[in-house]
BAKE-545504 format. One record per residue (C-alpha): x, y, z; residue in three letters. Coordinates in steps of 0.2 Angstrom, whole numbers, padded with zeros to 4 digits, m for minus. Layout:
BEGIN
{c1=X&c2=Y&c3=Z&residu=ala}
...
***
This chain:
BEGIN
{c1=0625&c2=0525&c3=0272&residu=met}
{c1=0617&c2=0543&c3=0272&residu=ile}
{c1=0602&c2=0536&c3=0282&residu=lys}
{c1=0614&c2=0528&c3=0295&residu=thr}
{c1=0624&c2=0544&c3=0297&residu=asn}
{c1=0608&c2=0554&c3=0300&residu=lys}
{c1=0602&c2=0541&c3=0312&residu=leu}
{c1=0619&c2=0542&c3=0322&residu=leu}
{c1=0618&c2=0561&c3=0322&residu=arg}
{c1=0601&c2=0559&c3=0331&residu=ile}
{c1=0605&c2=0544&c3=0342&residu=val}
{c1=0622&c2=0548&c3=0349&residu=val}
{c1=0617&c2=0565&c3=0356&residu=pro}
{c1=0601&c2=0557&c3=0363&residu=ala}
{c1=0611&c2=0544&c3=0372&residu=ile}
{c1=0624&c2=0556&c3=0378&residu=ser}
{c1=0609&c2=0567&c3=0386&residu=tyr}
{c1=0602&c2=0552&c3=0395&residu=ile}
{c1=0619&c2=0546&c3=0402&residu=val}
{c1=0624&c2=0563&c3=0408&residu=phe}
{c1=0606&c2=0566&c3=0415&residu=ala}
{c1=0609&c2=0550&c3=0425&residu=leu}
{c1=0626&c2=0557&c3=0431&residu=phe}
{c1=0618&c2=0573&c3=0436&residu=asp}
{c1=0605&c2=0564&c3=0447&residu=leu}
{c1=0619&c2=0553&c3=0454&residu=leu}
{c1=0630&c2=0568&c3=0458&residu=asp}
{c1=0615&c2=0576&c3=0468&residu=met}
{c1=0613&c2=0559&c3=0477&residu=phe}
{c1=0631&c2=0558&c3=0482&residu=leu}
{c1=0630&c2=0576&c3=0488&residu=cys}
{c1=0618&c2=0570&c3=0501&residu=leu}
{c1=0629&c2=0555&c3=0505&residu=cys}
{c1=0645&c2=0565&c3=0507&residu=his}
{c1=0636&c2=0578&c3=0518&residu=ser}
{c1=0630&c2=0565&c3=0530&residu=phe}
{c1=0647&c2=0555&c3=0531&residu=ile}
{c1=0657&c2=0572&c3=0533&residu=asp}
{c1=0645&c2=0577&c3=0547&residu=gly}
{c1=0649&c2=0560&c3=0556&residu=leu}
{c1=0668&c2=0559&c3=0553&residu=lys}
{c1=0674&c2=0577&c3=0552&residu=glu}
{c1=0673&c2=0590&c3=0566&residu=lys}
{c1=0674&c2=0604&c3=0554&residu=asn}
{c1=0666&c2=0603&c3=0537&residu=thr}
{c1=0665&c2=0615&c3=0522&residu=asn}
{c1=0650&c2=0617&c3=0510&residu=pro}
{c1=0652&c2=0610&c3=0493&residu=cys}
{c1=0650&c2=0620&c3=0477&residu=tyr}
{c1=0632&c2=0615&c3=0475&residu=cys}
{c1=0628&c2=0629&c3=0486&residu=cys}
{c1=0624&c2=0647&c3=0481&residu=lys}
{c1=0639&c2=0658&c3=0476&residu=arg}
{c1=0643&c2=0673&c3=0487&residu=lys}
{c1=0652&c2=0688&c3=0481&residu=ser}
{c1=0669&c2=0693&c3=0488&residu=val}
{c1=0678&c2=0710&c3=0488&residu=his}
{c1=0696&c2=0714&c3=0489&residu=gly}
{c1=0703&c2=0699&c3=0480&residu=glu}
{c1=0716&c2=0700&c3=0466&residu=ser}
{c1=0711&c2=0691&c3=0450&residu=asn}
{c1=0724&c2=0677&c3=0453&residu=glu}
{c1=0716&c2=0674&c3=0470&residu=asp}
{c1=0698&c2=0673&c3=0464&residu=lys}
{c1=0689&c2=0656&c3=0463&residu=leu}
{c1=0683&c2=0651&c3=0446&residu=ser}
{c1=0664&c2=0653&c3=0442&residu=glu}
{c1=0665&c2=0636&c3=0434&residu=thr}
{c1=0665&c2=0629&c3=0452&residu=leu}
{c1=0647&c2=0634&c3=0454&residu=tyr}
{c1=0640&c2=0636&c3=0436&residu=asp}
{c1=0643&c2=0618&c3=0430&residu=arg}
{c1=0628&c2=0611&c3=0421&residu=lys}
{c1=0616&c2=0600&c3=0431&residu=asn}
{c1=0599&c2=0597&c3=0423&residu=ile}
{c1=0590&c2=0595&c3=0439&residu=phe}
{c1=0598&c2=0610&c3=0448&residu=arg}
{c1=0594&c2=0620&c3=0432&residu=asp}
{c1=0576&c2=0615&c3=0433&residu=leu}
{c1=0575&c2=0622&c3=0451&residu=gly}
{c1=0576&c2=0606&c3=0461&residu=phe}
{c1=0579&c2=0610&c3=0480&residu=pro}
{c1=0597&c2=0614&c3=0484&residu=lys}
{c1=0605&c2=0600&c3=0494&residu=leu}
{c1=0620&c2=0608&c3=0500&residu=ala}
{c1=0621&c2=0620&c3=0515&residu=lys}
{c1=0626&c2=0637&c3=0511&residu=glu}
{c1=0643&c2=0644&c3=0518&residu=ser}
{c1=0643&c2=0657&c3=0531&residu=glu}
{c1=0660&c2=0662&c3=0525&residu=glu}
{c1=0665&c2=0672&c3=0510&residu=glu}
{c1=0669&c2=0663&c3=0495&residu=glu}
{c1=0688&c2=0661&c3=0491&residu=gly}
{c1=0693&c2=0666&c3=0508&residu=ser}
{c1=0708&c2=0655&c3=0514&residu=ala}
{c1=0704&c2=0660&c3=0532&residu=ala}
{c1=0687&c2=0654&c3=0530&residu=gly}
{c1=0692&c2=0637&c3=0524&residu=phe}
{c1=0690&c2=0626&c3=0540&residu=leu}
{c1=0697&c2=0609&c3=0534&residu=met}
{c1=0714&c2=0608&c3=0541&residu=val}
{c1=0715&c2=0589&c3=0543&residu=lys}
{c1=0715&c2=0575&c3=0531&residu=asn}
{c1=0698&c2=0570&c3=0524&residu=arg}
{c1=0691&c2=0553&c3=0527&residu=trp}
{c1=0690&c2=0551&c3=0508&residu=ser}
{c1=0709&c2=0555&c3=0506&residu=asp}
{c1=0724&c2=0544&c3=0507&residu=cys}
{c1=0734&c2=0544&c3=0523&residu=asn}
{c1=0751&c2=0539&c3=0517&residu=cys}
{c1=0767&c2=0548&c3=0522&residu=glu}
{c1=0768&c2=0558&c3=0506&residu=ser}
{c1=0750&c2=0563&c3=0506&residu=cys}
{c1=0750&c2=0569&c3=0524&residu=leu}
{c1=0767&c2=0578&c3=0523&residu=ser}
{c1=0758&c2=0595&c3=0522&residu=trp}
{c1=0751&c2=0592&c3=0540&residu=gln}
{c1=0769&c2=0589&c3=0548&residu=lys}
{c1=0778&c2=0605&c3=0542&residu=phe}
{c1=0770&c2=0622&c3=0543&residu=glu}
{c1=0784&c2=0629&c3=0532&residu=asp}
{c1=0782&c2=0616&c3=0518&residu=his}
{c1=0789&c2=0618&c3=0500&residu=asn}
{c1=0785&c2=0610&c3=0484&residu=leu}
{c1=0794&c2=0593&c3=0481&residu=his}
{c1=0808&c2=0597&c3=0468&residu=ser}
{c1=0820&c2=0586&c3=0458&residu=ala}
{c1=0836&c2=0596&c3=0456&residu=arg}
{c1=0847&c2=0591&c3=0442&residu=glu}
{c1=0843&c2=0639&c3=0429&residu=asn}
{c1=0828&c2=0630&c3=0420&residu=val}
{c1=0811&c2=0628&c3=0429&residu=ile}
{c1=0800&c2=0614&c3=0422&residu=phe}
{c1=0781&c2=0614&c3=0426&residu=leu}
{c1=0770&c2=0599&c3=0422&residu=his}
{c1=0752&c2=0598&c3=0417&residu=gly}
{c1=0736&c2=0592&c3=0426&residu=phe}
{c1=0737&c2=0575&c3=0436&residu=val}
{c1=0755&c2=0574&c3=0431&residu=ser}
{c1=0772&c2=0576&c3=0441&residu=ser}
{c1=0790&c2=0581&c3=0439&residu=ser}
{c1=0793&c2=0563&c3=0432&residu=his}
{c1=0787&c2=0570&c3=0415&residu=leu}
{c1=0804&c2=0580&c3=0414&residu=trp}
{c1=0816&c2=0569&c3=0425&residu=thr}
{c1=0812&c2=0553&c3=0415&residu=glu}
{c1=0811&c2=0561&c3=0398&residu=asn}
{c1=0822&c2=0576&c3=0397&residu=val}
{c1=0835&c2=0575&c3=0412&residu=phe}
{c1=0841&c2=0558&c3=0406&residu=his}
{c1=0844&c2=0564&c3=0388&residu=asn}
{c1=0854&c2=0580&c3=0391&residu=leu}
{c1=0869&c2=0582&c3=0381&residu=ser}
{c1=0886&c2=0584&c3=0389&residu=glu}
{c1=0885&c2=0602&c3=0387&residu=ser}
{c1=0868&c2=0603&c3=0394&residu=gly}
{c1=0873&c2=0593&c3=0410&residu=asn}
{c1=0888&c2=0604&c3=0413&residu=gln}
{c1=0880&c2=0621&c3=0410&residu=asn}
{c1=0862&c2=0619&c3=0415&residu=cys}
{c1=0854&c2=0618&c3=0432&residu=arg}
{c1=0837&c2=0611&c3=0431&residu=leu}
{c1=0822&c2=0611&c3=0443&residu=phe}
{c1=0807&c2=0600&c3=0440&residu=ala}
{c1=0794&c2=0602&c3=0453&residu=met}
{c1=0778&c2=0593&c3=0458&residu=asp}
{c1=0765&c2=0607&c3=0458&residu=leu}
{c1=0755&c2=0610&c3=0474&residu=leu}
{c1=0743&c2=0596&c3=0477&residu=gly}
{c1=0751&c2=0583&c3=0465&residu=phe}
{c1=0765&c2=0570&c3=0466&residu=gly}
{c1=0776&c2=0571&c3=0481&residu=lys}
{c1=0771&c2=0590&c3=0485&residu=ser}
{c1=0760&c2=0595&c3=0499&residu=pro}
{c1=0741&c2=0593&c3=0497&residu=lys}
{c1=0734&c2=0605&c3=0510&residu=pro}
{c1=0715&c2=0605&c3=0512&residu=asn}
{c1=0715&c2=0622&c3=0519&residu=asn}
{c1=0720&c2=0629&c3=0502&residu=cys}
{c1=0709&c2=0633&c3=0487&residu=leu}
{c1=0723&c2=0630&c3=0474&residu=tyr}
{c1=0720&c2=0647&c3=0465&residu=thr}
{c1=0733&c2=0653&c3=0452&residu=ile}
{c1=0740&c2=0664&c3=0466&residu=lys}
{c1=0743&c2=0649&c3=0477&residu=asp}
{c1=0752&c2=0640&c3=0463&residu=his}
{c1=0763&c2=0655&c3=0459&residu=leu}
{c1=0768&c2=0659&c3=0477&residu=glu}
{c1=0773&c2=0641&c3=0480&residu=met}
{c1=0784&c2=0640&c3=0464&residu=val}
{c1=0792&c2=0657&c3=0469&residu=glu}
{c1=0795&c2=0651&c3=0487&residu=lys}
{c1=0801&c2=0634&c3=0483&residu=ser}
{c1=0813&c2=0638&c3=0469&residu=val}
{c1=0815&c2=0656&c3=0463&residu=ile}
{c1=0817&c2=0663&c3=0481&residu=ser}
{c1=0825&c2=0648&c3=0489&residu=gln}
{c1=0839&c2=0647&c3=0476&residu=phe}
{c1=0840&c2=0665&c3=0473&residu=glu}
{c1=0837&c2=0664&c3=0454&residu=leu}
{c1=0841&c2=0680&c3=0446&residu=gly}
{c1=0837&c2=0674&c3=0428&residu=ser}
{c1=0830&c2=0657&c3=0422&residu=phe}
{c1=0821&c2=0648&c3=0408&residu=his}
{c1=0803&c2=0641&c3=0409&residu=leu}
{c1=0797&c2=0625&c3=0401&residu=val}
{c1=0779&c2=0620&c3=0404&residu=ala}
{c1=0767&c2=0607&c3=0398&residu=his}
{c1=0748&c2=0609&c3=0396&residu=ser}
{c1=0740&c2=0617&c3=0412&residu=met}
{c1=0758&c2=0621&c3=0418&residu=gly}
{c1=0758&c2=0634&c3=0403&residu=cys}
{c1=0746&c2=0645&c3=0412&residu=ile}
{c1=0757&c2=0645&c3=0428&residu=ile}
{c1=0772&c2=0648&c3=0417&residu=ala}
{c1=0764&c2=0663&c3=0408&residu=leu}
{c1=0759&c2=0670&c3=0425&residu=gly}
{c1=0777&c2=0669&c3=0431&residu=leu}
{c1=0784&c2=0676&c3=0415&residu=ala}
{c1=0773&c2=0691&c3=0416&residu=ser}
{c1=0779&c2=0694&c3=0433&residu=lys}
{c1=0797&c2=0691&c3=0430&residu=tyr}
{c1=0799&c2=0699&c3=0413&residu=gln}
{c1=0817&c2=0705&c3=0416&residu=lys}
{c1=0822&c2=0688&c3=0423&residu=ser}
{c1=0815&c2=0675&c3=0411&residu=val}
{c1=0827&c2=0672&c3=0396&residu=lys}
{c1=0815&c2=0660&c3=0387&residu=ser}
{c1=0798&c2=0653&c3=0388&residu=leu}
{c1=0794&c2=0636&c3=0380&residu=thr}
{c1=0775&c2=0631&c3=0380&residu=leu}
{c1=0770&c2=0613&c3=0376&residu=ile}
{c1=0751&c2=0611&c3=0371&residu=ala}
{c1=0746&c2=0628&c3=0380&residu=pro}
{c1=0727&c2=0628&c3=0384&residu=pro}
{c1=0723&c2=0646&c3=0377&residu=tyr}
{c1=0704&c2=0648&c3=0373&residu=phe}
{c1=0700&c2=0666&c3=0369&residu=pro}
{c1=0682&c2=0671&c3=0373&residu=ala}
{c1=0672&c2=0686&c3=0367&residu=ser}
{c1=0671&c2=0693&c3=0384&residu=ser}
{c1=0681&c2=0690&c3=0400&residu=lys}
{c1=0665&c2=0685&c3=0409&residu=gly}
{c1=0663&c2=0670&c3=0398&residu=gln}
{c1=0681&c2=0665&c3=0397&residu=ala}
{c1=0681&c2=0652&c3=0411&residu=ser}
{c1=0665&c2=0644&c3=0405&residu=leu}
{c1=0671&c2=0643&c3=0388&residu=asn}
{c1=0687&c2=0635&c3=0394&residu=ala}
{c1=0677&c2=0622&c3=0403&residu=leu}
{c1=0667&c2=0618&c3=0388&residu=asn}
{c1=0682&c2=0616&c3=0377&residu=met}
{c1=0692&c2=0605&c3=0390&residu=ile}
{c1=0677&c2=0595&c3=0397&residu=ala}
{c1=0663&c2=0595&c3=0384&residu=glu}
{c1=0650&c2=0583&c3=0389&residu=arg}
{c1=0652&c2=0568&c3=0376&residu=lys}
{c1=0655&c2=0550&c3=0378&residu=leu}
{c1=0669&c2=0548&c3=0365&residu=trp}
{c1=0684&c2=0549&c3=0365&residu=pro}
{c1=0687&c2=0541&c3=0382&residu=pro}
{c1=0699&c2=0555&c3=0388&residu=leu}
{c1=0685&c2=0568&c3=0384&residu=ser}
{c1=0672&c2=0557&c3=0394&residu=phe}
{c1=0684&c2=0556&c3=0409&residu=cys}
{c1=0687&c2=0575&c3=0409&residu=ser}
{c1=0669&c2=0579&c3=0408&residu=ser}
{c1=0665&c2=0568&c3=0423&residu=ile}
{c1=0680&c2=0574&c3=0434&residu=met}
{c1=0677&c2=0592&c3=0430&residu=ser}
{c1=0658&c2=0593&c3=0430&residu=gly}
{c1=0653&c2=0582&c3=0445&residu=tyr}
{c1=0660&c2=0587&c3=0462&residu=glu}
{c1=0653&c2=0572&c3=0471&residu=his}
{c1=0655&c2=0559&c3=0458&residu=leu}
{c1=0673&c2=0564&c3=0456&residu=gly}
{c1=0676&c2=0563&c3=0475&residu=arg}
{c1=0669&c2=0546&c3=0475&residu=ser}
{c1=0680&c2=0540&c3=0461&residu=ile}
{c1=0695&c2=0548&c3=0470&residu=cys}
{c1=0690&c2=0539&c3=0486&residu=phe}
{c1=0691&c2=0522&c3=0477&residu=val}
{c1=0707&c2=0526&c3=0466&residu=val}
{c1=0717&c2=0539&c3=0475&residu=cys}
{c1=0714&c2=0535&c3=0493&residu=lys}
{c1=0720&c2=0517&c3=0490&residu=his}
{c1=0733&c2=0521&c3=0477&residu=his}
{c1=0746&c2=0510&c3=0487&residu=arg}
{c1=0734&c2=0495&c3=0485&residu=thr}
{c1=0732&c2=0497&c3=0467&residu=trp}
{c1=0750&c2=0499&c3=0464&residu=glu}
{c1=0753&c2=0483&c3=0473&residu=trp}
{c1=0740&c2=0474&c3=0463&residu=leu}
{c1=0747&c2=0481&c3=0446&residu=leu}
{c1=0765&c2=0475&c3=0451&residu=lys}
{c1=0758&c2=0458&c3=0456&residu=leu}
{c1=0748&c2=0456&c3=0439&residu=ile}
{c1=0762&c2=0463&c3=0428&residu=thr}
{c1=0776&c2=0455&c3=0438&residu=arg}
{c1=0785&c2=0471&c3=0437&residu=arg}
{c1=0795&c2=0479&c3=0451&residu=arg}
{c1=0793&c2=0497&c3=0444&residu=glu}
{c1=0777&c2=0504&c3=0436&residu=leu}
{c1=0777&c2=0518&c3=0423&residu=pro}
{c1=0778&c2=0535&c3=0432&residu=cys}
{c1=0765&c2=0543&c3=0422&residu=met}
{c1=0753&c2=0529&c3=0427&residu=leu}
{c1=0757&c2=0532&c3=0446&residu=leu}
{c1=0755&c2=0550&c3=0444&residu=asp}
{c1=0737&c2=0549&c3=0440&residu=leu}
{c1=0733&c2=0544&c3=0458&residu=thr}
{c1=0745&c2=0555&c3=0468&residu=lys}
{c1=0733&c2=0569&c3=0472&residu=his}
{c1=0717&c2=0572&c3=0482&residu=thr}
{c1=0700&c2=0576&c3=0475&residu=his}
{c1=0701&c2=0593&c3=0484&residu=his}
{c1=0718&c2=0598&c3=0475&residu=ser}
{c1=0713&c2=0591&c3=0458&residu=ala}
{c1=0696&c2=0598&c3=0458&residu=trp}
{c1=0701&c2=0616&c3=0463&residu=his}
{c1=0716&c2=0616&c3=0452&residu=thr}
{c1=0705&c2=0611&c3=0437&residu=met}
{c1=0693&c2=0625&c3=0440&residu=his}
{c1=0704&c2=0639&c3=0447&residu=asn}
{c1=0719&c2=0637&c3=0436&residu=val}
{c1=0713&c2=0628&c3=0420&residu=leu}
{c1=0696&c2=0637&c3=0419&residu=cys}
{c1=0698&c2=0652&c3=0430&residu=gly}
{c1=0715&c2=0656&c3=0422&residu=gly}
{c1=0707&c2=0658&c3=0405&residu=ala}
{c1=0702&c2=0676&c3=0411&residu=lys}
{c1=0720&c2=0680&c3=0414&residu=leu}
{c1=0728&c2=0673&c3=0399&residu=met}
{c1=0726&c2=0688&c3=0388&residu=asp}
{c1=0735&c2=0699&c3=0401&residu=gly}
{c1=0749&c2=0687&c3=0403&residu=tyr}
{c1=0752&c2=0684&c3=0385&residu=ile}
{c1=0751&c2=0703&c3=0382&residu=glu}
{c1=0765&c2=0706&c3=0395&residu=ala}
{c1=0776&c2=0692&c3=0387&residu=val}
{c1=0773&c2=0700&c3=0370&residu=ser}
{c1=0779&c2=0717&c3=0376&residu=ser}
{c1=0794&c2=0710&c3=0384&residu=ser}
{c1=0810&c2=0703&c3=0376&residu=glu}
{c1=0806&c2=0685&c3=0381&residu=ile}
{c1=0809&c2=0672&c3=0368&residu=met}
{c1=0793&c2=0662&c3=0366&residu=leu}
{c1=0792&c2=0645&c3=0358&residu=thr}
{c1=0777&c2=0634&c3=0357&residu=val}
{c1=0776&c2=0615&c3=0353&residu=phe}
{c1=0760&c2=0606&c3=0349&residu=gln}
{c1=0756&c2=0589&c3=0341&residu=gly}
{c1=0744&c2=0590&c3=0326&residu=asp}
{c1=0734&c2=0575&c3=0333&residu=lys}
{c1=0732&c2=0583&c3=0350&residu=asp}
{c1=0714&c2=0578&c3=0356&residu=gly}
{c1=0715&c2=0587&c3=0373&residu=val}
{c1=0721&c2=0605&c3=0368&residu=val}
{c1=0716&c2=0610&c3=0350&residu=pro}
{c1=0730&c2=0615&c3=0338&residu=val}
{c1=0721&c2=0632&c3=0336&residu=glu}
{c1=0727&c2=0636&c3=0354&residu=cys}
{c1=0744&c2=0638&c3=0348&residu=ser}
{c1=0739&c2=0648&c3=0332&residu=his}
{c1=0729&c2=0659&c3=0344&residu=asn}
{c1=0745&c2=0663&c3=0354&residu=ile}
{c1=0754&c2=0667&c3=0337&residu=lys}
{c1=0741&c2=0680&c3=0334&residu=leu}
{c1=0744&c2=0688&c3=0350&residu=lys}
{c1=0763&c2=0687&c3=0350&residu=val}
{c1=0769&c2=0688&c3=0332&residu=pro}
{c1=0787&c2=0685&c3=0337&residu=ser}
{c1=0783&c2=0668&c3=0344&residu=ala}
{c1=0789&c2=0652&c3=0335&residu=glu}
{c1=0776&c2=0639&c3=0333&residu=ile}
{c1=0781&c2=0621&c3=0330&residu=arg}
{c1=0767&c2=0609&c3=0325&residu=ile}
{c1=0774&c2=0591&c3=0327&residu=ile}
{c1=0766&c2=0579&c3=0314&residu=pro}
{c1=0758&c2=0563&c3=0320&residu=asn}
{c1=0760&c2=0568&c3=0339&residu=ala}
{c1=0746&c2=0570&c3=0352&residu=asn}
{c1=0746&c2=0579&c3=0369&residu=his}
{c1=0760&c2=0569&c3=0377&residu=ser}
{c1=0769&c2=0559&c3=0363&residu=ser}
{c1=0777&c2=0575&c3=0356&residu=leu}
{c1=0788&c2=0573&c3=0372&residu=ile}
{c1=0787&c2=0554&c3=0375&residu=leu}
{c1=0790&c2=0548&c3=0358&residu=asn}
{c1=0804&c2=0560&c3=0354&residu=arg}
{c1=0814&c2=0562&c3=0370&residu=lys}
{c1=0831&c2=0565&c3=0363&residu=glu}
{c1=0825&c2=0576&c3=0349&residu=val}
{c1=0814&c2=0586&c3=0361&residu=phe}
{c1=0829&c2=0588&c3=0373&residu=thr}
{c1=0840&c2=0595&c3=0360&residu=arg}
{c1=0827&c2=0607&c3=0354&residu=glu}
{c1=0826&c2=0613&c3=0372&residu=leu}
{c1=0844&c2=0615&c3=0374&residu=glu}
{c1=0845&c2=0625&c3=0358&residu=his}
{c1=0832&c2=0637&c3=0364&residu=ile}
{c1=0841&c2=0639&c3=0381&residu=trp}
{c1=0858&c2=0642&c3=0374&residu=phe}
{c1=0852&c2=0654&c3=0360&residu=ser}
{c1=0841&c2=0664&c3=0371&residu=ser}
{c1=0854&c2=0665&c3=0385&residu=ala}
{c1=0866&c2=0672&c3=0372&residu=glu}
{c1=0854&c2=0685&c3=0366&residu=lys}
{c1=0849&c2=0689&c3=0385&residu=tyr}
{c1=0868&c2=0691&c3=0389&residu=asn}
{c1=0871&c2=0703&c3=0374&residu=gln}
{c1=0856&c2=0714&c3=0379&residu=glu}
{c1=0863&c2=0715&c3=0397&residu=asp}
{c1=0880&c2=0721&c3=0391&residu=thr}
{c1=0872&c2=0735&c3=0381&residu=lys}
***
């Protein structure tokens, strides 16, 4: 048994190294293929992130691109193989320098996916039912409308106005190709689509996974307006220095390993730009075909919303959001959390003790930063089941947070 364990500790890493080395080579080959096809099919093209990074001046932290877009591991590039991508003549991160204003040949052309081209003054798609809900990566507002909205108590229905939105680039919201999906982009769209449009003077925030980063950004900006902040499985990965925070987050979220399957998929989609684009071409561009086939096979008129949400994005929106929010946001999290800690915002954190996506340590790290935060670790729950498997209980917990924090907020306002 001991010999077997020793053998596994040698063999598994060796197999992983070989598999990911092949993916490194495949991604470089696909870089050439995409470059060639882009040149044929698209009038204006933009360089990929295999090219050299250029410095940018005058940008805010929330507007900067994450270094993880450029500094991803690739054995062959690290060994000094020739660069395959053409370097950009524009400055990195400049929205004005991003030329792609039409749908890409590798993206879906259904009405929902093209909505961003038809309306210049587009807003996020919101399901209105003052609480703002923010979903996680490759998810949508369905997470909240299906699991929370339907389970509200009579008091909740009468006294709460709920806004669950599809974040920019996901679900039914616009998916513009002339956007780099920085934290600033996401924050501005939430402000424009909900806070400003409905003139919210005060509100609660509820967020899951990646949405927690955006929620913390909003809370730090609207400290006097946010009554409560509820974070579910927040990806907070402290680093020894801000310069390493993004790469540390990337390594934690998408470590190169073959098992479990979710970690393997994360490592592929976040580490390989061109391999990920090819997968999105097959899966996301043809999402209507896959939906039709699944309905035919399962003989169901309706498919689970969470399954459909996996395909309702473009590679461009998912790729940039992954790096610029999940990874790039790691550099901003300390500042956001410190702002929340210095305010009177009631902070509650939920996380499952079996979470395989975001380590439970992330919640405890927040507690160290915000001693007043309430941390609730849910036994035998993973990244999603702490919501999906306890819908009614979870909704009651949220209602208790809203009503108790609202009472505290109103008392402070009258002083």
